[in-house]
C-alpha positions, 0 to 999 in steps of 0.5 A: 789721960795725962794732965797735958791731954786733959787740959788740951781738950777741955775747950774743944770738947766741951762747948755749948755754942751749937753744932758744926757749920754745914759741910759744904763750907768753903770760899764765899761770904759768911752769914753772921748773926748780929747778937745785939741787933738780932739780925742776920747779916753777911760778912760783907755788910758788917766788915766796916764795923769789924775794920773799926776794931783793933782786935777781932776774936774768932772762935773755933771747935779745934777739930771742925774744918768748917770753922777754920774755913770760916776763919780764913774767910774773915782773914781774907776779907780783912786783908783784901779790904787793905787792913794791916792785919796780924793773926794771933794764935792759941796754937803757938807759944810766944817762944816759938815766934822766931819760927812763925816769922821765918815761915811768913818770910819764906825762910823755912819750908812746909816740912820744917814748919809742920814739925814746929806746929806739931811740937806746939799743937796736937790737932791735925796739920791739915785743919790749919794748913790753908790759914798758914799758907794764906798768911805766908803768901800774903805776908800776914804776920803770925803771932804766938800767944800761948804759954809753954805747956809745962806752965799750964801743967804745973798750975793744973797740978799745984796752982799758980803759986807753984810757978817760979818767977821765970815761969810766971814771966809776964803773967800777973797774979792768977787766982780763980775769981771769974764771972759766975757764967764763966765759973759755971763753964769751967766747972762743967769742963772740970766735971767732964774731964778732971774726974777728981784727978785735979784740985778744982781751984788749980784747974780753974787757974790753969784756964785763966793762965791761958786767957791772961797770957793770950790777952797780954801777948796780943796787947804787947804786939799791938803796942809795938805795932800801933798801925796793926790790928789783930785777929785772934784764933782760939777755942770758943771757950777762950774767944767767948767774951768771958775768956780772953775778951774779959782779960783784954777789957781789964787791961786796955780800952782798945776796941774788940769784937768776938765772933763765935761759931753757932749752927743749930736748927733746933736751938734758939740763937736768941739765947745768946746775948751780947754778953757772950759774943758780938756775932755768931757764924751761921754758915758760909754762902756762895 
């Protein structure tokens, strides 16, 4: 397995937030669990609380179609509420922004955009197609948040210090110093996938490059678009409060909320705290 594939699948394969949503997920109202309140609530009931945030992170297991349907439900609900919304994407690099803009403006067709998507991301196009089509139809800006894969590859192999000034770009200094819970999560990912092929410190720095870059790109967009809010689509490990949200907290006072997928009949959702997420997605209901 190459370093690229290894890093790509870390946060989609190794998660501890429960099982997929029911297979009948589709258009409808999401049933959420408010972690702080310990209550189940429909999305329609908590929408005003979400509207008050500048950034909303919605996690996913990349290969789970129902998670993407839930994400689209939230995007649709905010758009129909009249929220000036942009969608930030782990799935696209920031240097692909021109193609994202062309897609939303209707200047390129699906075939060309799909090629761009597949050059950026390794998961099947149909998983994300409805989200991209909705954004195009409603003229919702799409914003690439990720870094070139060769950057994370190089960091994973040789550490952040190996990057040139050009490769570092907007990134501040990165070292493997994180919350103990997040460190434990990264160690589990390392143990499951690295098998001693990579130095752990370098592996850890590669994960932090992702989190920091996505947070910085999101904040830069919002600084340039002060009337806009952003909904970020990212893997659960990134959307977890220890990931991108922690990087946002260190750099900005903008209000944000983290929503993660969670559905497991045999698991006590009370094991999750508001240090992990604000809301858990339980299921999509008609």
